[in-house]
N, C-alpha and C positions, 0 to 999 in steps of 0.2 A: 493627530485625534484633538477632536474637540474637546477643550476641560467644560465639563460642566458647572451648570450655578449650583451653588450650593445653598441652601434655605437651612437655618439654625431654628428650630423649636424653643428658643431661649429659655423663657420660663420654665420647661420640662430639664434642659439642663442643670441650670444651674439650683436648681430643684434638688437636684439628685450630684451633681458637684456636694451640698451644703450635707442636704446625709452620709457621703461617702469617703470627704473628707473628715479627718478628726477634727473638731472645734480648740484643737490645745492647739494649730496653725492659726497665730495672732500676726497683729504687726508690733511693729514698735511700743506705739503707745498701750497695746495689749487688744484692741480692738479682733476679733475676731477676723478672717481673710481668707475659710478655707475653703467658702463658698466661689469666690473670686481666685485667687489662685487654684481651684477644681478648674473652672470656666475655661479659665484660660488655658490651662495644658490641655481642657480635649479642644479647643479650637486648634490648635496650636498644631494635637494627634491626626483633626480630621484635615488641616488644610495639608499635611502634611501628608497620607494616606490618598486622601481621595483626589489631590491635587485642583481644584475649581480652578479656571478664570474669573469666574465672579461668588459672593457671598452676601450673604444678606443674614441678618439675624434677628427672626421676626415676634414682636411684642405683644404682650399680651396687654389696649391701651385699654378698653373694657372685658372681665375673667368674665362675668355672668352679666352675658344684653339684654339689655329690654325686649328687645325683639323676639327673644330664647324665653325668657320670664314670663313675657305676656302667653304663649303660646301651654309651656306645662311650668304651673312654680313651683315647680318641686329640681324647679334644674338648677341643680349645684347649692340648694339652702341649708344642708348643712356644711357648707362650708364658707358661712359668713361668717366674720371674728364682731364679737360685741362690742369691738370698738376697731378707729382707723388705727391702723399701727406706725409709729410717729415715722415714718421714713423723713417722708419732703418730696418737694420735686417729684422728678419723675419715677425713682420708687413708687411711689403714692400712686400718681397712674398704672404703671405694670404693675401693682399687685391688687389697688382696689379700683381706680378709674373713678365715672362720676357717680359708680353706684353704690351700695356697701362693700366695706374691705374683707378681700378677701383671709382667711387663718393665716396667720404665717410665723413660722420660732421670731422669736425677737432677734434673733442673731445672726439670720438673716436679712430682713428688711435693711438696716444700713449698711447690706455689700452692695444691694443692688447701684445705688449710683455709682457705687465706683468699677463697678465690671460696666454699666454703660459708660465711662469713661474711658476707662483703657480702649473696648471698643472704638468711643471716637480719637481716640491718639494714639490707635495702630490703622485708621484710618478704613475700618470699614464698618461699611453700610449696617447701620438698627435702621425698620421697617414696623408700623402700627398704621393702625387706622382707625377711627373715631369710630366709638359704641359697638366695634369687632374682637376678637379674639386670635387669637397669633395666628390659631388654627385656618381664623376665617383668610388670612395678609398670605397664608399658605398658599393656602388654598385661588389664591389670587391670583400668584403671584406665578402658581403653577398653570394656570388658567391661559395665563398671558404672554406667557416666554411659550412661541413656536419650534426656537428653531435650534437652539442648546439642550443639552439633555441635564439636567435638573435632579437632582438628589437628596430629600430631607431627608434632612436626623431629628431623631424624637425619641423618648420614649412612649408619646401617645398612643395606641395600634388605634384612636377614630380618622389620625390621619392615614390609615393602609387605603382610606377610601379614592387618594387622590392618586392611583401609581392607573397607567400608563404606557401603551409601546405605541401610539403616531399621535399627532404629528410629528411630535417627538417623545423624545423616552424621558419618564417621569418613576423613579424609586425612593421609596422610603428606607432609610438606615435608621431600622429598630434598636435600641440603646435600651431598653426596655432589662436590660440582664447587665448592662454596663456597656462600656469602651469598647471593650477587650473582646464581648461577645456580641457583637453587631449580629444583625440577619439582615440581606438585602431583602426590600419586597417589590418584586415586578408584577403584572397581572399572573404572570406563571404558576409566581414561588404563591403567590396569595392563594390564585384560587386552589394549586395546589393541599394549600395549609387545611383548606375551612373548606374545602369541596364547591368552590362554587364554579358558572364557570367564566373560562377563560376568556370569553370574549369581552368579556361586563364584570367585569374583578371587581372594577373601585366602585362598581353604584350599587352591585350584588351589594359587594363586604358591606355598605353602609343602610341597606336594605336591611341587612340579617342583624344589623345592630339597631337598628328601628322597631324587633319583633324580639329581638330577645334582651333589651332593655339593657341599663349599666346602673346597678348602686351607686357606684361613684360619682356620677353625674348627675346622681337623684333620676333619673328614667327607671317608670318600672315597666317599661315594654307587655307586651301580651302574658299576664299570667297562663300559665302550663306548655309556653312553648319557651325550648331552653335552644342552647344557639344549634346544633342537628338538626334538628325541627327546620328550628329559621331559614337554614344553609338547604335542606333540602326543599325547602316550599319555595324560595325564592330563586331556586335553583327550572322550577320551571315554568317561572314567565322572565318575559321579556323588558316589562316597567314596574315600575313599581305598582304605577297608575295601572295596567294590567293586573297584578293581581290581586286590588281594592277590586277592581272591577269582577273579578272572577269571586272576591269573597262575598261579593251584594249577587252574584248569581244559583242558583244554589239547580241551576244544568248545568255551569262548567266541572267536567270530570276531575280535572288539576287539581282537585282541591277537596278532601275529605267536609264528610258532616262535622266529624268533631274539632279537624281544625275550622273546620268557618262559624262554628259556632262560638267558638273562642274569639275568632277575629271581631265575632258581630258582637261582643259583652265588650269588648276594647277597640269601639268606634268614636268614639267619642276621642280617644286617643292615639289610636290611627290616623285620625281627621290634619292631626297639628304637629304629630310629631316630623313631619321631612324636615323643613328645615332649620329645627331644633337641631336633630343630628347631623348633614351634609352641611358641609366642609362650604361658607359662604365662595365664589367666583368672581364677584365683582362690588369688593370692596374697594372704599376712598381710599387706595394706600398711601401711603405716601412714602418718602423714601431719604431717611437724613442726607446722603450724600452719595455720589456715585459708588457701586457695587461692584467695581473691578478690583480683585487682589494687586495690594498696594508692595510693590519689592523689597519695601521699609515700611516702619511707623511714618505717617505724613507728620505727625509733629514730635516728636524726636524728645526733645524737650522736655515736654510735659508730659515723655510716657517716665521717662528722665522722674522727675519726679515722685508721679504716682509713683514708680517703684522703689523710692524709696522711703517717702512718707507710710506706706501699706507694709513694704517688706517684700514684694513682690518678687523677685531677684531672676529666684532659678524660674521659673515662671512666664516672664513678662521675657526673657532670655529664650526659652523654647519656641518663643509665638514669632518673634527676628528670625530666630532662625531656620525657621517654617517659609516664613516670607519669603525670605530669599528662596529660600528650596525652592516654593510654587514655584517660581517667577520662571521662563523660557528664555535660554540662554540665548 
């Protein structure tokens, strides 16, 4: 059986680790390491359960890309921090990028560089793209992978749009309710849950999200069009362009007058929302190393130093065990 390429939405996972593991978990010097421990344990469990042949932790090098903000200025505007967190180096890139920093808990910011060091010493690849979010990195890696099955791990429903069956399968392991309650979505599961056409479930999900909007991302959506109406609407059309054309054509019977009126009132929003909601498939992704899952840490000495400095013993031991177990005999 072909082993999958596992793509991790890194920020989604370490935020969940930070809130899911008590902040009483600290290093010998008292520094909180709950996110580091939780994230490392998540990776170990995923490697054990999913048995990937390749793995990439995908990073936000710009959490609020210029092209999305220009299209819709409210995009994630409510998450902008009053000032840049004192994270330094890679953590600033992850959390803030070139633009305004995202509001991040003080206890999490110092842990991000440690997470990156653990990944590097273990020999697990990371990837990012200047000017793009982790979702775009994942979307691009999914688009360019044409052979091995792909499994995307995230607590962000926006990534459900990448699922497909051909030319290779892409599945989303959704961990919004925690890793223990993970749900695996392919086109069939996505179509069933949201009542979308199964032959283009991923695209239809993105179109539904455009119409419905998402307050957590500062996307207003079309006033008066909720999730059920949006799902019904996108199911009647073969593409976003076809839907917009029907909205402008009063003779098209697939759209009732009341809905057409709502779409017309939101015409300016609908004209610019597509590149904001759809993940990029052509971002300039850079991997820091080969993405093959190593049978053992590539820098055991450095990993040992990190383990001792930050008190990561059990979590790192579990990661090393998972790497060994995932390697075919």
